[in-house]
C-alpha positions, -999 to +999 in steps of 0.1 A: +000+000+000+012+035-008+030+053+019+010+082+034+035+108+024+034+099-013-003+092-013-016+094-048-044+120-056-073+098-064-104+102-086-136+084-094-152+092-128-187+086-140-199+086-176-163+080-185-169+071-221-137+059-239-115+077-215-110+112-229-114+129-195-098+100-177-066+103-199-064+141-193-069+137-155-043+109-154-018+131-173-025+159-148-015+135-120-047+119-107-050+081-103-084+065-109-101+043-083-131+037-106-143+045-141-181+040-146-195+038-181-228+024-194-217+017-230-201-018-232-178-009-261-164+021-243-160+002-210-141-025-229-119+002-244-111+015-208-103-020-196-081-029-226-060+003-222-056+000-185-044-036-191-018-027-217-006+009-210+026+010-191+018+043-174-015+029-161+000+002-138-014+019-107-049+016-122-043-021-130-039-027-093-065-003-079-091+008-106-124-009-111-139-004-146-176-008-142-197-013-173-228-001-155-255+025-154-243+052-130-277+050-113-268+015-102-233+024-091-229+018-054-194+029-044-194+011-010-201-023-028-187-018-063-152-007-055-136-041-051-100-031-058-099+003-042-125+002-014-099+000+013-079+029-001-111+050-004-122+042+032-087+050+046-080+083+028-112+096+012-115+107-024-098+136-040-119+141-071-152+131-084-155+138-121-179+132-149-190+143-183-227+143-174-252+143-203-271+175-208-305+176-192-330+172-221-357+196-211-373+223-232-386+253-212-365+256-181-383+269-151-415+251-159-400+217-162-365+216-148-358+182-163-349+167-129-374+140-136-359+132-169-342+099-166-314+110-189-305+139-167-276+127-145-269+159-126-291+147-097-272+114-096-238+132-097-249+154-068-260+123-048-226+108-054-210+141-042-230+137-010-221+100-006-184+102-015-177+136-001-147+142-025-123+171-019-130+184-054-157+180-080-155+185-118-186+183-140-183+187-178-213+193-200-222+208-234-220+245-237-258+248-239-262+243-201-249+279-198-278+293-219-301+318-201-331+293-203-313+269-180-305+296-153-330+281-128-315+247-133-280+260-127-292+279-096-305+246-082-271+228-089-252+257-073-275+257-043-271+220-039-233+223-038-227+255-019-260+265-004-285+291-017-319+297-030-334+285-063-368+282-080-386+249-077-405+235-107-437+250-094-421+284-094-418+286-056-386+297-040-366+271-021-334+271-001-308+244+002-281+242+029-256+229+004-231+201+006-202+222+019-185+232-014-175+264-031-182+264-068-149+281-079-158+284-115-185+273-140-173+285-174-167+275-210-134+262-222-126+260-259-106+229-270-086+248-297-071+270-269-054+238-256-039+225-288-069+204-299-074+210-337-111+213-333-138+238-324-152+222-292-165+245-265-174+227-233-189+239-200-169+229-170-179+232-133-151+231-106-161+229-070-138+225-040-148+213-005-148+243+019-125+227+045-100+220+017-102+254-001-101+277+030-074+303+020-062+287-012-070+305-044-083+285-074-070+295-108-091+286-139-069+271-167-054+296-191-050+287-228-018+267-236-019+276-273-020+312-286-026+300-321-047+269-328-031+237-342-045+232-377-060+201-392-033+202-419-006+200-393-023+174-371-032+150-399-002+155-423+018+125-410-012+101-408-026+111-442+008+106-458+010+071-442-024+062-457-016+074-492+020+062-493+013+025-501-004+037-533+025+060-544+039+031-564+020+010-590-014+014-606-027+042-583+006+062-582-005+093-600-039+094-585-025+089-549+001+116-552-024+140-566-050+132-540-026+136-511-012+169-525-047+182-531-058+174-495-027+191-480-030+222-502-067+226-493-062+221-456-032+245-455-051+271-476-080+270-452-057+275-423-041+306-440-075+320-449-086+317-412-054+329-396-064+351-366-100+339-369-095+306-353-073+289-380-080+258-401-094+236-373-120+210-375-157+215-368-171+198-336-169+160-340-201+143-330-204+106-320-239+103-335-266+083-317-273+046-318-305+053-336-289+067-368-272+039-388-235+043-396-211+070-385-204+102-404-188+135-394-220+152-383-247+175-397-245+191-431-229+223-418-200+202-403-197+182-435-194+215-454-166+227-430-148+194-435-151+197-473-132+231-470-105+212-452-103+187-481-120+159-461-151+140-470-175+139-440-198+113-455-185+084-435-155+070-417-127+053-436-113+019-429-078+019-414-049+015-438-046-023-435-083-029-439-085-004-468-058-025-486-074-058-477-109-048-487-098-025-515-119+004-503-094+030-514-118+045-540-142+053-512-117+060-484-090+079-502-100+089-537-135+102-533-145+135-551-146+155-518-112+141-506-103+114-482-125+102-453-110+102-418-101+069-401-110+063-365-074+070-355-075+103-373-107+113-356-089+105-323-061+129-332-088+156-339-100+149-303-065+151-288-062+114-278-026+102-274-016+079-303-011+048-280-048+048-269-067+021-287-104+016-292-124-016-291-155-027-311-164-023-348-155+008-368-188+026-360-187+017-323-151+030-322-160+062-340-189+069-316-165+065-287-141+090-302-168+115-313-184+117-279-152+122-260-140+151-239-106+161-253-078+149-230-057+181-233-087+202-219-093+176-191-056+178-183-056+216-180-087+214-156-071+185-137-039+205-131-059+235-119-077+214-093-045+195-083-028+228-076-054+235-049-053+200-035-015+201-033-015+235-016-042+223+009-023+191+017+009+211+023-009+236+045-026+208+066+007+189+069+025+219+082-002+224+108-001+187+119 
């Protein structure tokens, strides 16, 4: 068991998906006690990476990956590997990319009864696990004015305050003893992710931990966004290269050059206006057949970057085996992206692998929280936890 002085900073994450947030928090310095994810493919991805990644050896020993609905997650029973650690030292961070509450006119129906709204469950877990810090990620839309009452309820639940109930009556909540340090929007392209992906992030710190420590919201790591041209240049070349000799030679060279020229020109054109980054990747829902790169507006934006958004390409080996190069590489709108390239657009590290069929893999990637953004938030929280630990150690 870890010695008290070098005790790891621990986290439990719900709605973990294929690990976008978990990777970023791990890179920041957190170690996961549990990752809870309802989608079987995504949970299998988490398990497979923990089993094989060298830097995740701590998780191999202590982390439970639970392919379960977070509503059925019972920390006191489900944490088989890490229960003892949790009981002895408490939890540093409870994190989760909670799905947005699907309600229409906020105020009248706050969506708290909607089974897909997992904010109430997240807040129950805050009460149960009493973590030193809380991080909740959501779509930017939660910050819209129409959800103001809903946000007030969440804030009141965490730090105490008044809010409007669904019947319009004013109510008061004592709160769970936290300070919401910041609830703001972070843009992925400010952190080196070659994509337009704004995300709302809430950071709360337990009052007895925060005390006199100041929380600092992450500042952008990249002044200029990283372009799609730069991000995908190597992987695109690798896909076209096998065809540079032989029957497709001329076509392959022309197609690769055309893609690179288009992507670079788009970047030049948008210098100072956000650069040639990708539109927001979407995972698509299970209801809608195969995977593609999103609604028509997104497809049009991809086309300007020289990429066809009509589907997802086979990886290089499968493309050669099945001879799908006409569709994957030589289409009229340019190449389609492979799952690995979509993962680059989301900021996943190259060694992270995805399980399941192509569509299942693409969905996992498309729904992710970009690791570099999660890392920046994780570091901002860790700074507070470290300062607090130091302060309390000096008093002891």
